[in-house]
Structures are given as structure tokens and as C-alpha cells.
C-alpha positions as CSV (number, residue, x, y, z in Angstrom):
1,M,75.9,3.3,124.3
2,K,76.8,0.9,126.3
3,T,78.5,-1.3,123.1
4,I,80.0,2.4,122.9
5,L,81.5,2.8,126.0
6,S,82.9,-1.2,126.0
7,R,84.9,-0.3,122.7
8,L,86.7,2.7,124.2
9,F,86.6,0.8,127.7
10,N,89.2,-1.9,125.6
11,H,91.1,1.1,123.6
12,E,89.1,0.8,120.1
13,E,88.9,4.1,118.1
14,L,85.8,5.3,116.5
15,T,85.2,6.8,113.5
16,S,84.0,10.2,112.7
17,D,80.5,9.0,111.6
18,E,80.0,7.3,114.9
19,T,81.1,10.6,116.9
20,K,79.1,12.8,115.0
21,Q,76.3,10.2,115.7
22,I,77.2,10.1,119.7
23,L,77.0,13.9,119.6
24,L,73.9,14.8,117.5
25,R,72.3,11.7,120.0
26,I,73.1,13.6,123.1
27,T,71.2,16.5,121.7
28,E,68.0,14.7,121.2
29,Q,68.7,13.0,125.4
30,A,69.4,9.6,124.1
31,Y,71.7,8.6,126.9
32,P,72.0,9.8,130.6
33,D,74.1,12.1,132.4
34,A,76.3,9.1,133.8
35,Q,77.3,7.3,130.5
36,I,77.6,11.6,129.4
37,A,80.0,11.5,132.0
38,A,81.7,7.6,131.4
39,L,82.1,9.1,127.9
40,L,84.0,12.2,128.4
41,T,86.0,10.7,130.8
42,V,87.3,8.2,128.7
43,F,88.6,10.7,125.8
44,Q,90.2,12.4,128.4
45,M,92.2,9.9,129.9
46,R,93.7,8.1,126.8
47,G,93.4,11.5,124.2
48,I,91.1,11.8,121.3
49,T,91.8,10.8,117.4
50,V,91.8,13.5,114.3
51,D,89.2,11.5,113.0
52,E,86.6,11.4,116.5
53,L,87.4,14.9,116.7
54,I,86.3,15.6,113.6
55,G,83.0,13.6,114.2
56,F,82.0,15.8,116.9
57,R,83.0,19.1,115.0
58,E,80.3,18.1,112.7
59,A,77.8,17.0,114.7
60,L,78.3,21.0,116.0
61,M,78.2,22.0,112.7
62,Q,75.1,20.6,111.4
63,T,73.1,21.7,114.3
64,R,74.7,25.3,115.1
65,V,73.0,28.9,114.0
66,A,75.0,29.4,110.6
67,I,76.2,32.7,109.6
68,D,77.6,33.1,105.8
69,F,80.5,36.0,106.3
70,S,81.8,33.1,103.1
71,P,82.1,36.8,100.7
72,Y,84.2,38.3,103.0
73,R,87.2,35.2,103.8
74,P,87.1,36.4,107.3
75,I,89.5,35.2,110.0
76,D,89.8,33.8,113.9
77,I,92.0,34.4,116.4
78,V,91.5,32.5,119.1
79,G,93.5,30.3,121.7
80,T,92.5,27.0,123.3
81,G,91.9,28.5,127.1
82,G,92.8,26.8,129.9
83,D,96.6,27.2,130.4
84,G,96.2,28.9,133.8
85,K,98.2,31.8,133.0
86,N,95.5,34.9,132.6
87,T,97.1,37.0,130.8
88,F,95.1,39.9,129.5
89,N,93.8,39.3,126.1
90,I,95.6,39.2,123.3
91,S,93.9,37.2,121.0
92,T,91.3,39.6,121.0
93,C,93.2,42.9,121.3
94,A,95.0,41.3,118.1
95,C,92.2,41.0,116.0
96,F,91.6,44.9,116.4
97,V,94.7,45.4,115.3
98,V,94.4,42.7,111.8
99,A,90.6,44.8,111.5
100,G,92.3,47.9,111.7
101,A,94.7,46.4,109.1
102,G,91.9,46.3,106.8
103,Y,91.4,42.4,107.3
104,K,87.8,41.0,108.5
105,V,87.9,39.1,111.7
106,A,85.1,37.1,112.6
107,K,85.9,36.6,116.3
108,H,84.0,33.5,117.8
109,G,84.2,33.2,121.9
110,N,83.3,33.0,125.3
111,Y,83.5,34.0,129.3
112,G,86.9,32.8,130.6
113,A,85.9,29.7,132.7
114,T,89.1,30.8,135.2
115,S,89.2,34.3,134.4
116,V,88.0,37.8,134.0
117,S,89.3,38.4,130.4
118,G,88.3,35.8,128.2
119,A,87.1,37.1,125.2
120,S,83.1,37.7,125.6
121,N,84.0,39.4,129.4
122,V,86.6,41.5,127.2
123,I,83.6,42.6,124.4
124,E,80.6,42.5,126.7
125,N,82.2,44.8,129.2
126,H,82.6,47.8,126.6
127,G,79.2,47.6,126.6
128,V,78.7,45.6,123.4
129,K,75.5,43.1,123.1
130,F,75.5,39.9,121.9
131,T,73.4,38.8,118.7
132,N,73.3,36.2,116.3
133,N,71.3,38.1,113.5
134,A,73.1,37.7,110.5
135,D,72.1,41.6,109.1
136,Q,73.4,43.1,112.2
137,L,76.8,41.2,112.4
138,K,77.4,41.6,108.1
139,R,76.9,45.2,108.5
140,S,79.2,45.0,111.4
141,M,81.5,43.1,108.7
142,E,80.8,45.4,106.6
143,L,81.9,48.8,108.2
144,C,84.2,48.4,110.8
145,G,85.7,45.2,109.2
146,M,84.8,43.0,113.0
147,A,82.4,40.6,114.1
148,Y,82.2,39.3,117.1
149,L,80.2,35.5,117.4
150,H,78.8,34.7,121.1
151,A,79.9,31.2,121.1
152,P,76.3,30.4,122.9
153,L,74.1,31.6,121.0
154,F,75.4,29.6,118.1
155,N,76.2,26.5,119.1
156,P,72.2,25.3,121.0
157,A,74.0,21.6,121.6
158,M,76.3,22.5,123.6
159,K,73.6,23.4,126.6
160,F,72.9,19.5,126.7
161,V,76.4,18.4,128.0
162,A,76.9,21.6,130.1
163,P,75.3,20.1,133.4
164,V,77.8,17.0,132.9
165,R,80.9,19.2,132.3
166,K,80.0,21.7,135.0
167,A,79.6,18.5,137.8
168,L,82.5,16.9,136.2
169,G,84.4,20.2,136.5
170,V,87.8,19.3,134.9
171,R,88.7,20.1,130.9
172,T,86.8,17.9,128.7
173,I,86.8,17.0,124.7
174,F,84.6,20.4,124.0
175,N,87.2,22.6,125.3
176,L,89.1,21.0,122.3
177,L,86.4,21.8,120.0
178,G,85.6,25.4,121.3
179,P,88.1,26.7,118.7
180,L,87.0,24.4,115.7
181,V,83.2,25.2,115.5
182,N,83.0,28.9,114.9
183,P,79.5,29.2,113.3
184,C,80.9,31.3,110.3
185,Q,83.2,28.5,109.6
186,P,86.0,30.9,109.0
187,A,88.6,30.8,105.5
188,Y,91.8,31.2,107.6
189,Q,92.5,30.9,111.5
190,L,95.1,31.6,114.1
191,L,94.7,28.8,116.9
192,G,97.1,29.2,120.0
193,V,97.5,26.2,122.1
194,A,99.4,24.8,124.8
195,D,101.4,22.6,124.2
196,L,102.5,20.5,121.8
197,K,100.6,17.5,122.1
198,Q,97.1,20.3,121.1
199,M,99.1,21.6,118.5
200,R,99.7,18.1,116.5
201,L,96.2,17.2,116.8
202,Y,94.3,20.5,115.5
203,T,97.2,20.6,112.6
204,N,96.3,17.5,111.2
205,V,92.6,18.6,111.7
206,F,93.4,21.8,110.1
207,Y,94.5,19.7,107.2
208,K,91.8,17.2,106.5
209,L,89.1,20.3,107.3
210,G,91.1,22.6,104.3
211,I,91.3,25.6,106.5
212,D,94.2,27.7,106.2
213,F,96.1,28.2,109.8
214,A,98.5,28.5,111.9
215,V,99.0,27.2,115.0
216,V,101.1,28.8,117.7
217,N,102.8,27.6,121.1
218,S,105.0,29.6,123.1
219,L,106.9,26.7,124.8
220,D,106.1,27.4,128.7
221,G,103.5,26.5,127.9
222,Y,101.1,29.8,127.0
223,D,98.9,29.3,124.0
224,E,99.4,32.2,122.6
225,I,102.5,33.6,121.6
226,S,104.0,35.0,125.0
227,L,107.2,36.2,124.1
228,T,108.1,35.0,127.4
229,D,110.4,32.1,125.7
230,E,110.8,30.2,122.3
231,F,107.3,29.6,120.5
232,K,106.7,27.3,117.6
233,V,104.4,27.8,114.6
234,M,102.6,25.4,112.1
235,T,101.1,26.4,109.6
236,R,100.7,24.6,105.7
237,N,104.3,26.3,104.5
238,Y,106.2,25.8,107.5
239,E,107.3,24.7,111.0
240,Q,109.1,26.8,113.3
241,I,111.0,27.8,116.1
242,F,111.3,31.8,116.6
243,L,112.9,33.6,119.4
244,P,111.7,37.1,120.5
245,E,115.1,38.6,119.2
246,Q,114.7,37.4,116.0
247,L,111.8,39.3,115.6
248,G,113.8,42.5,117.1
249,Y,112.3,42.3,120.4
250,D,113.5,41.4,124.2
251,Q,111.9,38.6,126.3
252,V,109.4,39.3,128.4
253,Q,108.4,38.4,131.6
254,P,105.0,36.3,132.4
255,Q,104.3,39.0,135.1
256,E,104.1,41.9,132.6
257,L,101.4,40.3,130.6
258,Y,99.4,39.7,133.5
259,G,95.3,40.1,132.8
260,G,94.0,41.6,136.3
261,S,91.7,40.0,139.0
262,T,88.6,42.6,137.9
263,K,86.8,43.2,134.8
264,E,87.9,46.5,134.4
265,E,91.5,45.7,135.0
266,A,90.9,43.4,132.3
267,S,89.5,46.2,129.9
268,T,91.5,49.0,131.4
269,L,94.4,46.8,129.8
270,F,93.2,45.6,126.7
271,D,92.4,49.6,126.1
272,R,95.9,50.3,126.7
273,V,97.1,48.0,123.8
274,L,94.8,49.7,121.3
275,Q,95.3,53.3,122.8
276,G,99.3,52.9,122.5
277,T,100.2,53.4,126.0
278,A,100.1,50.0,127.3
279,T,104.1,48.4,128.1
280,P,106.1,47.5,125.5
281,A,106.0,43.5,126.6
282,Q,102.2,44.0,126.3
283,T,102.2,45.8,123.2
284,H,104.6,43.7,121.4
285,C,102.9,40.1,121.9
286,V,99.8,41.9,120.6
287,L,101.6,42.8,117.3
288,T,103.5,39.2,117.3
289,N,100.6,37.4,117.3
290,A,98.2,40.0,115.0
291,A,101.2,39.5,112.3
292,F,101.2,35.9,112.2
293,A,97.6,36.6,111.5
294,I,98.4,38.2,108.8
295,Q,101.0,35.9,107.7
296,I,98.0,33.6,106.7
297,M,96.4,35.8,104.5
298,E,99.4,36.6,103.3
299,P,102.3,34.2,102.6
300,E,104.4,35.7,100.4
301,K,104.7,38.2,103.3
302,S,107.7,37.9,105.6
303,I,107.2,38.0,109.2
304,E,108.7,41.3,109.1
305,E,106.5,43.0,106.8
306,C,103.6,41.0,108.6
307,L,104.7,42.9,111.7
308,A,105.3,46.3,109.2
309,I,101.5,46.3,108.9
310,A,100.5,45.5,112.2
311,R,102.5,48.0,113.8
312,E,100.9,50.7,110.9
313,S,97.7,50.0,112.1
314,L,98.3,50.5,115.8
315,E,100.1,53.3,115.4
316,S,98.1,55.0,113.4
317,G,95.1,55.0,115.6
318,R,93.5,52.3,113.6
319,A,93.0,49.7,115.4
320,L,91.6,51.7,117.9
321,A,88.6,53.9,115.5
322,T,88.7,50.0,114.9
323,L,87.3,49.3,118.1
324,K,85.5,52.4,118.5
325,R,83.7,51.7,115.6
326,F,83.1,48.5,116.6
327,I,81.3,49.4,120.1
328,E,79.5,52.2,118.5
329,M,77.7,49.5,116.0
330,N,77.0,46.7,118.5
331,S,76.1,48.5,121.7
């Protein structure tokens, strides 16, 4: 590790194999916490390359609890988190809209670091019990088109860096890795990022990994399509900036997406969207994120067609029925 740190201090880049081996050695507890902290600090200060990030990902995927959903070709809808906006959980809500429309969703998530509306917070607040039992998860996928993968149950290697991350108290490369280590390796992914630098990084990672994707960013700093400003979408097929008006929606005010200060409030906001009783701003944000997710799987369809599919899932009650069935099966 001393040699690695010396190279990093001299602004050298590492290969993907080198970062993979570093993380595997961390799981063997080969390095003291001070050296791990120095490593994380260097990457946080100078940024991480595509190959370095892929190497760390490969180590986490090698040590994960695997789950095989390949016959279903599911999609994951996730944000990087950390945008500081404290919105309600738009991406998880969009998952149920997409599943209600008949697509398979394998949502990978965790508790919110700075809010009460993280994916695992919202799912757990509905009485769901997290599991990594393959048979149960496949049954959930079969019968309601949705499975939830609670990150700590699938990524045991993360516990070896948890004390250092907690002591540092700032975001590190492991926050970047979260959206890349869904243990089922989904065929499709919609990823929301908080800035354009992250958009470029993840786009290049997805190209190298061969995943069909869309990376989205609201240009005012939301890690999802918030409709509070222009937003950018990058896929394998196009790169485009959209205005809310292009989709037939009014621009949303930030306070309209507030996620609440208690877990009960966060869950209520979430439920209202699927029940059809949310505000237009909340509903339109969820439908828009769901639509761009659908378009990854149906690239021949226009975004207007995908919005119509998402809207029908919500207005027909199928999205809500999917949530109810999911809770029933996983509680």
C-alpha cells in the first residue's frame, strides 16, 4: 500500500486490476485504517478514472452474494444520492410504475445517509423484511415483477471499509460504487447523477460494462429528473437536453418535491403518488423517470409513447396493485 500511495501522491493512475486487488486485500484486512483513509482521500481529491472505478467494482462483484435474474432481464432505477435536495423517493416510486407496466425491476438500494427517504427506509417502512434468499426473491420477481435487494445483505466487503468511511464523514469512492454493484447485474439501468462530471464518468463505465443505460441529471443539481430545470439524458442512442415543457409539463418548484422529515411522512408521500392522490408535480416527476427507464428497454419507442405507458400503469391502478402485492409477498 505504501507503494500505491506514493504513486497516487505523484498523480499516477492505477489499472483496473490494481484497484481490484487493493479492495480484495482490504477485505483480507491487510491494510491499517490510516492507509485506507489516505487512499480514499486521494481519490476524493483528484477524482477517479473509469478503469480505477471498474476495478473496485470488479472486486465487489467478486465478493458479492450473487443472485441470478438473467432470465428476466430486469432494470434498476437508482440515484447516486448526496445531492442534498431531500426529495421524496422518486426513483423507487418509479420502479413500481415500471413494474406495474409489465417490466421486470430489480431495485438495489440502501438506507438514506442524510434523509429519511432512502430506498431501504421507504421499503422497510411498509413492513417489508429484507432478504437475500434467492428463492424468495425470484418468487417476488415472478409474481409481481419487482424484487428489492438491500445492499448490506449482498455486499459483505463493504463492512471492511465502513469504520473508515464513518470516521471520515465525507463522501468517498464507495458512494460512486453503490449504483454499480447491483448483485444481479441487471440488463438495464437508469442512473440519476448530481452533476455532469459524474454523468461522463458513469456513461463511460456503462459503455465498458456493456449495460444498456440512461444516465440523467437535472442541470440544477438533482440526481434524477426533477422537472425543476432543464435536464440532460445520455444513452447508447442519444445525448439530449430536455425542457419540462417538451414533455407537456410545467416547471416544478423545489419545495414541491420535499421528502418530509419523518419516516411516516416519507412513506405517505410515496403512497400518494401510487394512489393517484399526489400533486401534479410529484406525479409528473415519477412518470418522467419511469418513462425514460421504459425507453431503455424499448428504444424504438418515443419518450411520449413511454410516458403514455407509465401513465397508464399509474392511472389504471396497476402500479399500486404491484406495491400491495410486493408488500404482501415480502413482509
